[in-house]
C-alpha positions in Angstrom: 87.3 94.6 78.6 90.3 96.7 78.9 92.4 98.3 82.1 92.1 101.2 79.9 88.4 101.8 78.8 87.5 101.9 82.7 87.9 104.6 85.1 87.9 104.8 88.7 86.5 107.9 90.1 86.0 109.5 87.7 86.8 110.4 83.8 89.8 113.3 84.4 92.2 110.8 83.1 90.2 109.7 80.3 90.1 113.6 78.7 93.5 113.9 78.8 95.8 112.7 75.3 96.8 110.3 77.0 96.7 108.1 80.0 99.0 108.9 82.4 100.5 105.3 83.2 100.8 105.4 79.2 103.5 108.1 79.6 105.1 105.5 82.9 105.3 102.7 80.5 106.5 104.7 77.3 109.5 106.3 80.2 110.4 103.5 82.1 111.7 100.0 81.6 109.2 97.0 81.3 110.5 95.9 85.2 110.2 99.9 86.4 106.4 99.8 84.7 105.3 97.0 86.4 106.9 98.1 90.2 104.7 101.3 89.5 101.9 99.7 89.0 102.1 96.1 92.0 103.0 99.5 94.4 99.2 101.2 93.0 98.3 98.0 94.1 99.7 98.2 97.5 98.5 101.7 97.9 94.7 101.9 96.7 94.7 98.6 99.0 96.5 100.1 101.9 94.2 102.9 102.0 91.7 100.6 102.1 88.6 102.1 104.3 90.4 105.5 105.1 88.0 107.4 103.4 84.6 107.2 105.0 81.8 105.5 102.8 83.9 105.2 99.4 85.3 101.9 97.6 87.1 103.7 95.0 90.9 102.1 96.9 89.7 99.1 96.1 88.0 99.2 92.6 91.8 101.5 91.6 93.5 99.0 93.7 91.2 96.2 91.3 92.2 98.6 88.3 96.0 98.7 88.7 95.9 94.3 88.7 93.9 94.6 86.0 96.6 96.6 83.4 99.9 94.1 85.5 97.8 91.3 83.9 97.5 93.4 81.0 101.0 93.8 80.9 102.6 90.8 82.6 100.0 88.1 80.2 101.6 90.5 76.7 105.4 89.7 77.7 104.0 85.9 78.3 102.7 85.8 75.4 105.6 86.9 72.4 
């Protein structure tokens, strides 16, 4: 399963014609996009535990990390 097949905390992104990170990838350089993904891993990791009874932030951090791994793997396999 690819990161694009997963949605944490609802299905609002899957209902869109284009995933927001696909938009980001199309307008940013590869290096900028990797930075965007890394920044979201950091953001959601730091937010973990700030909301009561929620594990969404850990799952979101892992989701962005999975996308980062895919994006970096694509470049390394070219």
